[in-house]
FIVO-803262 format. One record per residue (C-alpha): residue number from 1; residue in one letter; x, y, z. Coordinates in steps of 0.001 Angstrom, whole numbers, plus 500000, padded with zeros to 6 digits. Layout:
<r pos="NUM" code="a" east="X" north="Y" up="Z"/>
...
This chain:
<r pos="1" code="m" east="500333" north="500237" up="499961"/>
<r pos="2" code="t" east="503020" north="502083" up="499841"/>
<r pos="3" code="n" east="502216" north="503397" up="496652"/>
<r pos="4" code="y" east="498963" north="505449" up="497700"/>
<r pos="5" code="q" east="498240" north="508189" up="498912"/>
<r pos="6" code="k" east="497557" north="509080" up="502630"/>
<r pos="7" code="l" east="494136" north="510889" up="504226"/>
<r pos="8" code="r" east="493013" north="511763" up="507740"/>
<r pos="9" code="i" east="489675" north="512225" up="508295"/>
<r pos="10" code="d" east="488310" north="512787" up="511321"/>
<r pos="11" code="w" east="491170" north="510967" up="512998"/>
<r pos="12" code="n" east="491199" north="507789" up="510609"/>
<r pos="13" code="d" east="494042" north="507361" up="508401"/>
<r pos="14" code="y" east="493048" north="506004" up="505002"/>
<r pos="15" code="y" east="494598" north="504941" up="501740"/>
<r pos="16" code="v" east="493585" north="506068" up="498583"/>
<r pos="17" code="i" east="493313" north="502849" up="496127"/>
<r pos="18" code="d" east="491086" north="504334" up="493533"/>
<r pos="19" code="s" east="489543" north="507597" up="492656"/>
<r pos="20" code="i" east="486527" north="508994" up="490118"/>
<r pos="21" code="q" east="487719" north="512543" up="489009"/>
<r pos="22" code="d" east="486372" north="515630" up="487876"/>
<r pos="23" code="l" east="482657" north="514082" up="487276"/>
<r pos="24" code="r" east="480244" north="517777" up="486354"/>
<r pos="25" code="a" east="477378" north="518669" up="488547"/>
<r pos="26" code="e" east="474848" north="519393" up="485116"/>
<r pos="27" code="d" east="472019" north="521698" up="485502"/>
<r pos="28" code="s" east="469286" north="519048" up="485453"/>
<r pos="29" code="f" east="470572" north="517380" up="489551"/>
<r pos="30" code="i" east="471171" north="520996" up="490631"/>
<r pos="31" code="h" east="468275" north="521601" up="493217"/>
<r pos="32" code="r" east="465655" north="524309" up="491280"/>
<r pos="33" code="k" east="466797" north="527411" up="493638"/>
<r pos="34" code="n" east="470296" north="527430" up="491797"/>
<r pos="35" code="k" east="469148" north="526220" up="488270"/>
<r pos="36" code="l" east="470285" north="528475" up="485521"/>
<r pos="37" code="a" east="467886" north="530569" up="483946"/>
<r pos="38" code="l" east="469228" north="528640" up="479899"/>
<r pos="39" code="y" east="467279" north="525675" up="481328"/>
<r pos="40" code="k" east="463795" north="524994" up="482128"/>
<r pos="41" code="w" east="463393" north="521458" up="482363"/>
<r pos="42" code="n" east="462356" north="519584" up="485673"/>
<r pos="43" code="w" east="465192" north="518622" up="487805"/>
<r pos="44" code="e" east="466008" north="514526" up="488812"/>
<r pos="45" code="a" east="467754" north="513613" up="492009"/>
<r pos="46" code="r" east="469861" north="511059" up="490308"/>
<r pos="47" code="k" east="473812" north="511827" up="489203"/>
<r pos="48" code="y" east="475384" north="510846" up="486323"/>
<r pos="49" code="v" east="478636" north="508528" up="486848"/>
<r pos="50" code="g" east="479259" north="506977" up="483025"/>
<r pos="51" code="s" east="477623" north="505837" up="479701"/>
<r pos="52" code="y" east="477807" north="501767" up="479144"/>
<r pos="53" code="k" east="478603" north="502981" up="475019"/>
<r pos="54" code="w" east="481815" north="505121" up="476566"/>
<r pos="55" code="d" east="482912" north="504272" up="479693"/>
<r pos="56" code="s" east="484505" north="500638" up="480321"/>
<r pos="57" code="w" east="481964" north="498816" up="482419"/>
<r pos="58" code="d" east="484440" north="496862" up="484295"/>
<r pos="59" code="r" east="485738" north="500493" up="485328"/>
<r pos="60" code="l" east="482319" north="501558" up="487489"/>
<r pos="61" code="s" east="481929" north="498088" up="488577"/>
<r pos="62" code="t" east="485814" north="497457" up="490184"/>
<r pos="63" code="f" east="485187" north="500731" up="491273"/>
<r pos="64" code="f" east="481842" north="500310" up="493304"/>
<r pos="65" code="e" east="482458" north="496609" up="493831"/>
<r pos="66" code="y" east="478832" north="496347" up="492092"/>
<r pos="67" code="k" east="478518" north="494088" up="488639"/>
<r pos="68" code="k" east="474300" north="494551" up="488608"/>
<r pos="69" code="w" east="473918" north="497720" up="486670"/>
<r pos="70" code="w" east="470595" north="498437" up="485350"/>
<r pos="71" code="q" east="469661" north="494585" up="486043"/>
<r pos="72" code="g" east="466807" north="495576" up="488942"/>
<r pos="73" code="k" east="463456" north="495093" up="487490"/>
<r pos="74" code="n" east="460977" north="492515" up="487821"/>
<r pos="75" code="e" east="458594" north="490429" up="485472"/>
<r pos="76" code="d" east="456572" north="493473" up="484913"/>
<r pos="77" code="w" east="459397" north="495309" up="483625"/>
<r pos="78" code="e" east="459044" north="497699" up="486769"/>
<r pos="79" code="r" east="462096" north="499550" up="488388"/>
<r pos="80" code="e" east="463736" north="497803" up="491348"/>
<r pos="81" code="y" east="466690" north="499770" up="492618"/>
<r pos="82" code="t" east="469409" north="498149" up="494721"/>
<r pos="83" code="q" east="471958" north="499251" up="497053"/>
<r pos="84" code="i" east="475248" north="499498" up="495938"/>
<r pos="85" code="q" east="476907" north="500443" up="498691"/>
<r pos="86" code="n" east="475941" north="502067" up="501589"/>
<r pos="87" code="k" east="479712" north="503318" up="502885"/>
<r pos="88" code="c" east="479881" north="506237" up="501539"/>
<r pos="89" code="f" east="480357" north="509646" up="503218"/>
<r pos="90" code="f" east="480535" north="513581" up="502630"/>
<r pos="91" code="s" east="482276" north="515080" up="504771"/>
<r pos="92" code="k" east="481337" north="518604" up="506767"/>
<r pos="93" code="n" east="485067" north="520159" up="506129"/>
<r pos="94" code="n" east="484847" north="519773" up="502749"/>
<r pos="95" code="l" east="481128" north="521201" up="502001"/>
<r pos="96" code="l" east="481839" north="524487" up="503933"/>
<r pos="97" code="k" east="485484" north="525092" up="501989"/>
<r pos="98" code="y" east="482982" north="524340" up="499012"/>
<r pos="99" code="l" east="480771" north="527296" up="500803"/>
<r pos="100" code="y" east="483652" north="529933" up="501330"/>
<r pos="101" code="d" east="485817" north="529012" up="497592"/>
<r pos="102" code="s" east="482095" north="529596" up="496091"/>
<r pos="103" code="r" east="480629" north="532960" up="498033"/>
<r pos="104" code="i" east="481157" north="535774" up="495521"/>
<r pos="105" code="e" east="479512" north="533623" up="493063"/>
<r pos="106" code="y" east="476247" north="533219" up="495160"/>
<r pos="107" code="q" east="476904" north="536835" up="495833"/>
<r pos="108" code="q" east="477558" north="538005" up="492508"/>
<r pos="109" code="q" east="476413" north="535652" up="489892"/>
<r pos="110" code="e" east="478750" north="535659" up="487003"/>
<r pos="111" code="q" east="476531" north="533119" up="485705"/>
<r pos="112" code="f" east="472943" north="533631" up="484851"/>
<r pos="113" code="y" east="470260" north="532193" up="487460"/>
<r pos="114" code="n" east="466819" north="531539" up="487611"/>
<r pos="115" code="q" east="466478" north="533674" up="490528"/>
<r pos="116" code="n" east="468613" north="535155" up="493080"/>
<r pos="117" code="i" east="470700" north="532498" up="494745"/>
<r pos="118" code="s" east="472168" north="535041" up="497022"/>
<r pos="119" code="e" east="469579" north="534845" up="499131"/>
<r pos="120" code="n" east="469702" north="531305" up="500488"/>
<r pos="121" code="y" east="473573" north="531401" up="500824"/>
<r pos="122" code="n" east="473116" north="532252" up="504790"/>
<r pos="123" code="q" east="471014" north="529371" up="505544"/>
<r pos="124" code="y" east="472355" north="527163" up="502955"/>
<r pos="125" code="f" east="476130" north="527959" up="505657"/>
<r pos="126" code="e" east="474330" north="527430" up="508343"/>
<r pos="127" code="e" east="472733" north="524335" up="507542"/>
<r pos="128" code="i" east="476344" north="522934" up="507019"/>
<r pos="129" code="n" east="478186" north="524394" up="509318"/>
<r pos="130" code="n" east="475413" north="522509" up="512093"/>
<r pos="131" code="l" east="476278" north="519673" up="511127"/>
<r pos="132" code="e" east="477072" north="517151" up="513866"/>
<r pos="133" code="s" east="479329" north="514844" up="512479"/>
<r pos="134" code="e" east="482265" north="515847" up="510145"/>
<r pos="135" code="v" east="481663" north="512180" up="508291"/>
<r pos="136" code="n" east="477906" north="512198" up="507283"/>
<r pos="137" code="w" east="476971" north="508968" up="506188"/>
<r pos="138" code="f" east="474459" north="507963" up="503104"/>
<r pos="139" code="q" east="473923" north="504719" up="501091"/>
<r pos="140" code="i" east="473804" north="505000" up="497246"/>
<r pos="141" code="y" east="471440" north="503012" up="494768"/>
<r pos="142" code="d" east="471706" north="501909" up="491372"/>
<r pos="143" code="v" east="469400" north="504052" up="489556"/>
<r pos="144" code="s" east="470640" north="503449" up="486121"/>
<r pos="145" code="d" east="468561" north="503287" up="482788"/>
<r pos="146" code="f" east="467863" north="499987" up="481100"/>
<r pos="147" code="l" east="470259" north="498498" up="479019"/>
<r pos="148" code="d" east="468413" north="498614" up="475745"/>
<r pos="149" code="s" east="467036" north="502260" up="477045"/>
<r pos="150" code="w" east="468029" north="504799" up="474210"/>
<r pos="151" code="r" east="470516" north="506933" up="477338"/>
<r pos="152" code="d" east="472453" north="503347" up="478209"/>
<r pos="153" code="r" east="473248" north="505889" up="481244"/>
<r pos="154" code="w" east="474463" north="504628" up="484910"/>
<r pos="155" code="y" east="473257" north="507204" up="487280"/>
<r pos="156" code="i" east="473278" north="506544" up="491147"/>
<r pos="157" code="r" east="471729" north="508361" up="493851"/>
<r pos="158" code="s" east="470068" north="508496" up="497325"/>
<r pos="159" code="d" east="466988" north="509282" up="500028"/>
<r pos="160" code="d" east="469501" north="510315" up="502422"/>
<r pos="161" code="n" east="469361" north="514087" up="503877"/>
<r pos="162" code="i" east="472920" north="514460" up="503219"/>
<r pos="163" code="w" east="472620" north="513342" up="499545"/>
<r pos="164" code="k" east="469807" north="516188" up="499822"/>
<r pos="165" code="t" east="471690" north="518789" up="501004"/>
<r pos="166" code="w" east="474851" north="518763" up="498727"/>
<r pos="167" code="r" east="472077" north="518806" up="496138"/>
<r pos="168" code="k" east="470761" north="522178" up="497414"/>
<r pos="169" code="i" east="474248" north="524499" up="497761"/>
<r pos="170" code="i" east="476142" north="523418" up="494588"/>
<r pos="171" code="l" east="476433" north="525321" up="491256"/>
<r pos="172" code="p" east="475826" north="524075" up="487928"/>
<r pos="173" code="k" east="478406" north="523698" up="485410"/>
<r pos="174" code="i" east="481098" north="525032" up="487998"/>
<r pos="175" code="s" east="481135" north="522533" up="490257"/>
<r pos="176" code="y" east="482192" north="519139" up="490144"/>
<r pos="177" code="l" east="482004" north="515974" up="491881"/>
<r pos="178" code="s" east="485467" north="513675" up="493026"/>
<r pos="179" code="i" east="484449" north="509652" up="494324"/>
<r pos="180" code="l" east="487861" north="508361" up="496132"/>
<r pos="181" code="k" east="487676" north="504966" up="497115"/>
<r pos="182" code="l" east="489615" north="504615" up="501246"/>
<r pos="183" code="i" east="490909" north="501556" up="502538"/>
<r pos="184" code="p" east="491651" north="502065" up="506730"/>
<r pos="185" code="i" east="495648" north="502000" up="507277"/>
<r pos="186" code="d" east="494538" north="500143" up="510296"/>
<r pos="187" code="s" east="492656" north="496683" up="509888"/>
<r pos="188" code="n" east="491200" north="497098" up="513696"/>
<r pos="189" code="n" east="488487" north="499559" up="511659"/>
<r pos="190" code="g" east="487534" north="497693" up="508986"/>
<r pos="191" code="t" east="489051" north="496626" up="505837"/>
<r pos="192" code="e" east="486022" north="497256" up="503037"/>
<r pos="193" code="p" east="486157" north="500151" up="501143"/>
<r pos="194" code="l" east="484931" north="503846" up="501833"/>
<r pos="195" code="y" east="483521" north="506077" up="499715"/>
<r pos="196" code="y" east="484497" north="509558" up="499906"/>
<r pos="197" code="f" east="482489" north="512121" up="497903"/>
<r pos="198" code="r" east="483926" north="515296" up="497354"/>
<r pos="199" code="i" east="482726" north="518915" up="495581"/>
<r pos="200" code="l" east="484935" north="521370" up="494009"/>
<r pos="201" code="l" east="484660" north="524227" up="492386"/>
<r pos="202" code="d" east="485780" north="525395" up="488870"/>
<r pos="203" code="y" east="488786" north="527325" up="489747"/>
<r pos="204" code="n" east="488298" north="530213" up="487412"/>
<r pos="205" code="f" east="484865" north="530972" up="489901"/>
<r pos="206" code="r" east="486673" north="530378" up="493398"/>
<r pos="207" code="s" east="485839" north="533088" up="495470"/>
<r pos="208" code="i" east="489895" north="534611" up="495362"/>
<r pos="209" code="t" east="490496" north="534784" up="491691"/>
<r pos="210" code="h" east="486324" north="535221" up="490984"/>
<r pos="211" code="p" east="486172" north="538891" up="488966"/>
<r pos="212" code="k" east="484444" north="542234" up="490373"/>
<r pos="213" code="i" east="481402" north="542605" up="488848"/>
<r pos="214" code="t" east="480738" north="546706" up="488405"/>
<r pos="215" code="e" east="478273" north="548738" up="486568"/>
<r pos="216" code="f" east="480021" north="550830" up="484522"/>
<r pos="217" code="s" east="478552" north="554319" up="482600"/>
<r pos="218" code="e" east="479766" north="554747" up="478885"/>
<r pos="219" code="e" east="481628" north="557930" up="480151"/>
<r pos="220" code="i" east="483555" north="555586" up="482466"/>
<r pos="221" code="l" east="484352" north="552738" up="479959"/>
<r pos="222" code="e" east="485492" north="555605" up="477270"/>
<r pos="223" code="e" east="487948" north="557267" up="480556"/>
<r pos="224" code="e" east="489028" north="553626" up="480683"/>
<r pos="225" code="t" east="489660" north="552588" up="477368"/>
<r pos="226" code="k" east="491552" north="555928" up="477242"/>
<r pos="227" code="i" east="494368" north="555276" up="480141"/>
<r pos="228" code="t" east="494264" north="551267" up="479390"/>
<r pos="229" code="k" east="497964" north="551982" up="478070"/>
<r pos="230" code="t" east="499301" north="554139" up="480569"/>
<r pos="231" code="k" east="497682" north="551304" up="483141"/>
<r pos="232" code="r" east="500113" north="548431" up="481450"/>
<r pos="233" code="v" east="502698" north="550007" up="480985"/>
<r pos="234" code="k" east="502815" north="550946" up="485075"/>
<r pos="235" code="s" east="502104" north="547444" up="485539"/>
<r pos="236" code="r" east="504986" north="545751" up="483468"/>
<r pos="237" code="e" east="507193" north="548333" up="485372"/>
<r pos="238" code="w" east="505699" north="547081" up="488927"/>
<r pos="239" code="q" east="505818" north="543837" up="487981"/>
<r pos="240" code="q" east="509432" north="543797" up="486968"/>
<r pos="241" code="k" east="510728" north="545596" up="489989"/>
<r pos="242" code="y" east="509138" north="542962" up="492690"/>
<r pos="243" code="r" east="509926" north="540033" up="489944"/>
<r pos="244" code="k" east="513850" north="540921" up="490359"/>
<r pos="245" code="e" east="513750" north="541213" up="494220"/>
<r pos="246" code="v" east="511562" north="537832" up="494535"/>
<r pos="247" code="i" east="514619" north="535995" up="492218"/>
<r pos="248" code="e" east="517131" north="537306" up="493793"/>
<r pos="249" code="y" east="515793" north="536156" up="497179"/>
<r pos="250" code="m" east="514926" north="532513" up="495492"/>
<r pos="251" code="p" east="517416" north="532209" up="491849"/>
<r pos="252" code="q" east="515829" north="528892" up="490998"/>
<r pos="253" code="c" east="513159" north="526843" up="490630"/>
<r pos="254" code="p" east="512957" north="523998" up="493429"/>
<r pos="255" code="f" east="511803" north="521718" up="491221"/>
<r pos="256" code="t" east="513456" north="521664" up="488125"/>
<r pos="257" code="l" east="516448" north="523836" up="489245"/>
<r pos="258" code="i" east="516410" north="526173" up="486867"/>
<r pos="259" code="s" east="517713" north="529254" up="487080"/>
<r pos="260" code="d" east="517593" north="531105" up="483834"/>
<r pos="261" code="e" east="515478" north="533995" up="484438"/>
<r pos="262" code="r" east="514066" north="533898" up="481508"/>
<r pos="263" code="l" east="512247" north="530546" up="482270"/>
<r pos="264" code="l" east="511187" north="531376" up="485733"/>
<r pos="265" code="i" east="507810" north="533159" up="486961"/>
<r pos="266" code="a" east="507354" north="534585" up="490257"/>
<r pos="267" code="s" east="504045" north="533793" up="491639"/>
<r pos="268" code="h" east="501920" north="535333" up="494696"/>
<r pos="269" code="i" east="501881" north="533339" up="498314"/>
<r pos="270" code="k" east="498617" north="535121" up="499303"/>
<r pos="271" code="p" east="496693" north="535488" up="495551"/>
<r pos="272" code="y" east="497613" north="539558" up="494697"/>
<r pos="273" code="k" east="493818" north="539949" up="494747"/>
<r pos="274" code="a" east="492786" north="538588" up="498001"/>
<r pos="275" code="c" east="495777" north="541452" up="499243"/>
<r pos="276" code="v" east="494346" north="544274" up="497723"/>
<r pos="277" code="n" east="490322" north="543095" up="499031"/>
<r pos="278" code="e" east="491796" north="543519" up="501962"/>
<r pos="279" code="n" east="493665" north="546984" up="501388"/>
<r pos="280" code="s" east="497012" north="545184" up="502252"/>
<r pos="281" code="m" east="499012" north="546512" up="499256"/>
<r pos="282" code="i" east="502441" north="545795" up="501593"/>
<r pos="283" code="e" east="501780" north="542405" up="501397"/>
<r pos="284" code="a" east="500559" north="542726" up="497618"/>
<r pos="285" code="n" east="504736" north="544080" up="497021"/>
<r pos="286" code="d" east="506502" north="541864" up="499978"/>
<r pos="287" code="y" east="508762" north="539777" up="498160"/>
<r pos="288" code="l" east="508643" north="537449" up="500506"/>
<r pos="289" code="n" east="504919" north="537033" up="499267"/>
<r pos="290" code="w" east="506238" north="535458" up="496032"/>
<r pos="291" code="l" east="508522" north="531937" up="495197"/>
<r pos="292" code="a" east="509689" north="531474" up="492044"/>
<r pos="293" code="f" east="508962" north="528595" up="490006"/>
<r pos="294" code="s" east="509598" north="527238" up="486135"/>
<r pos="295" code="p" east="506257" north="527162" up="484613"/>
<r pos="296" code="t" east="504521" north="524337" up="484697"/>
<r pos="297" code="y" east="505440" north="524127" up="488808"/>
<r pos="298" code="d" east="503796" north="527889" up="488895"/>
<r pos="299" code="k" east="500793" north="526444" up="487402"/>
<r pos="300" code="l" east="500348" north="523824" up="489842"/>
<r pos="301" code="f" east="500914" north="526245" up="492994"/>
<r pos="302" code="d" east="498860" north="529166" up="491683"/>
<r pos="303" code="q" east="495829" north="527223" up="491186"/>
<r pos="304" code="g" east="496503" north="525084" up="494447"/>
<r pos="305" code="y" east="497434" north="521994" up="493196"/>
<r pos="306" code="i" east="500178" north="521949" up="495622"/>
<r pos="307" code="t" east="501014" north="523337" up="498907"/>
<r pos="308" code="f" east="503478" north="523394" up="501405"/>
<r pos="309" code="t" east="504114" north="523326" up="505515"/>
<r pos="310" code="d" east="506122" north="525495" up="506869"/>
<r pos="311" code="q" east="508840" north="523026" up="507449"/>
<r pos="312" code="w" east="509780" north="522766" up="503449"/>
<r pos="313" code="d" east="507160" north="520194" up="502572"/>
<r pos="314" code="l" east="505535" north="519209" up="499402"/>
<r pos="315" code="i" east="501895" north="518320" up="499998"/>
<r pos="316" code="c" east="499367" north="517412" up="497025"/>
<r pos="317" code="w" east="496401" north="517198" up="495375"/>
<r pos="318" code="t" east="494514" north="513830" up="496078"/>
<r pos="319" code="l" east="492726" north="514652" up="492625"/>
<r pos="320" code="l" east="495151" north="514549" up="490509"/>
<r pos="321" code="s" east="495825" north="510622" up="488906"/>
<r pos="322" code="k" east="499539" north="508953" up="489734"/>
<r pos="323" code="y" east="500014" north="509025" up="485550"/>
<r pos="324" code="t" east="499681" north="513118" up="486187"/>
<r pos="325" code="w" east="502139" north="513047" up="488729"/>
<r pos="326" code="d" east="504695" north="510512" up="487065"/>
<r pos="327" code="k" east="504956" north="512544" up="484281"/>
<r pos="328" code="l" east="505805" north="515972" up="486745"/>
<r pos="329" code="n" east="508287" north="513406" up="488575"/>
<r pos="330" code="i" east="506589" north="514144" up="491991"/>
<r pos="331" code="n" east="505747" north="511516" up="494308"/>
<r pos="332" code="p" east="502687" north="512646" up="496343"/>
<r pos="333" code="n" east="503651" north="509859" up="499105"/>
<r pos="334" code="i" east="506727" north="510807" up="500394"/>
<r pos="335" code="k" east="507220" north="513761" up="502319"/>
<r pos="336" code="r" east="510519" north="515896" up="500012"/>
<r pos="337" code="n" east="511594" north="519055" up="501298"/>
<r pos="338" code="v" east="511537" north="521765" up="498531"/>
<r pos="339" code="r" east="514157" north="524863" up="498902"/>
<r pos="340" code="i" east="511269" north="527391" up="499044"/>
<r pos="341" code="f" east="513078" north="529259" up="501634"/>
<r pos="342" code="p" east="509353" north="529428" up="504157"/>
<r pos="343" code="e" east="511354" north="531604" up="507392"/>
<r pos="344" code="k" east="509400" north="535057" up="507387"/>
<r pos="345" code="r" east="507377" north="533018" up="504921"/>
<r pos="346" code="e" east="504565" north="531156" up="507595"/>
<r pos="347" code="k" east="501509" north="533898" up="507126"/>
<r pos="348" code="y" east="501505" north="533880" up="503622"/>
<r pos="349" code="l" east="502164" north="530141" up="503275"/>
<r pos="350" code="d" east="499456" north="529688" up="506187"/>
<r pos="351" code="y" east="496843" north="531443" up="504044"/>
<r pos="352" code="h" east="497601" north="529394" up="500749"/>
<r pos="353" code="r" east="497248" north="525840" up="502559"/>
<r pos="354" code="k" east="493767" north="527297" up="503878"/>
<r pos="355" code="f" east="492362" north="529099" up="501411"/>
<r pos="356" code="v" east="494211" north="528543" up="497708"/>
<r pos="357" code="f" east="495406" north="524642" up="497854"/>
<r pos="358" code="q" east="491841" north="522588" up="496767"/>
<r pos="359" code="d" east="492504" north="519989" up="499099"/>
<r pos="360" code="n" east="491994" north="519536" up="502830"/>
<r pos="361" code="f" east="495067" north="520452" up="504311"/>
<r pos="362" code="n" east="494334" north="518750" up="507404"/>
<r pos="363" code="e" east="493700" north="515482" up="505616"/>
<r pos="364" code="l" east="496804" north="515461" up="504099"/>
<r pos="365" code="t" east="499260" north="515404" up="506730"/>
<r pos="366" code="l" east="499971" north="512202" up="508232"/>
């Protein structure tokens, strides 16, 4: 099991032995209060997880350890929904993190919804925050189409309250479901797999990167156009000044050891937008609030796929495949010191772990 990533959830430790990633939350699945204005049809409580035609039968059957897809029907051709698994759960922390990430979209609504979704946000937050347990269990049923149906699609659903709750809070098109298949590290906690259902938001809609939506008059737009060129020149000058300070302090990418300045990117630890929103230009311009990486690793850090402890240890997101990590020359299962010079950067790294890193940092520090 040493090749598997580890998670700690509610003080129990697990290996991540498999996963299904990036199942988009379709508008048809969304609760009516969060539906997009573009779509008018009714909602449904079942979640699409694959197609007979395009996905491997063995893949889903092996993952869920269930081989009777769509076969639950009686002699009168009526549906008899069969249980797939009863050891599935959502975590309270993940649901709260999702709501935190999506709070600006709830408030400002870059997408066009049927109604003003901001009115529901506080209610949803309180509902999740009042959950008594970190781990919230539910069971899933096979509600797939019959094999000879024109759709030929696999679906799952649940009648448990936590399933109804996550359908209410997610936003269509920009939300994703990830399912991690876990095995307890300590066999005293059982040997049967558990299924950790997690939701996440598209990076571009997270609150730390969400664009401001402002009403501009024609006069303001015209003036903005006139000064755009000047702004760009000043912006380039500003970036070059602080980029030089960053690279002088951190002269090479800690992953590739590249030191050619032309290939290094200076990346904020605490995002520039977050600093501006907090009226903290001192933090925005502080060279200690930047790290220097080559482009691929800059994107991994900037978009929250990796983060670091104050002891230089690299922490990796569980939502990338082993194949991807291998190609990046990163083993997420092995603690690895990375020369990022964290001294005096602790407050910025703490912000990155809490608000930029897309995974739950506390679940990964075994």
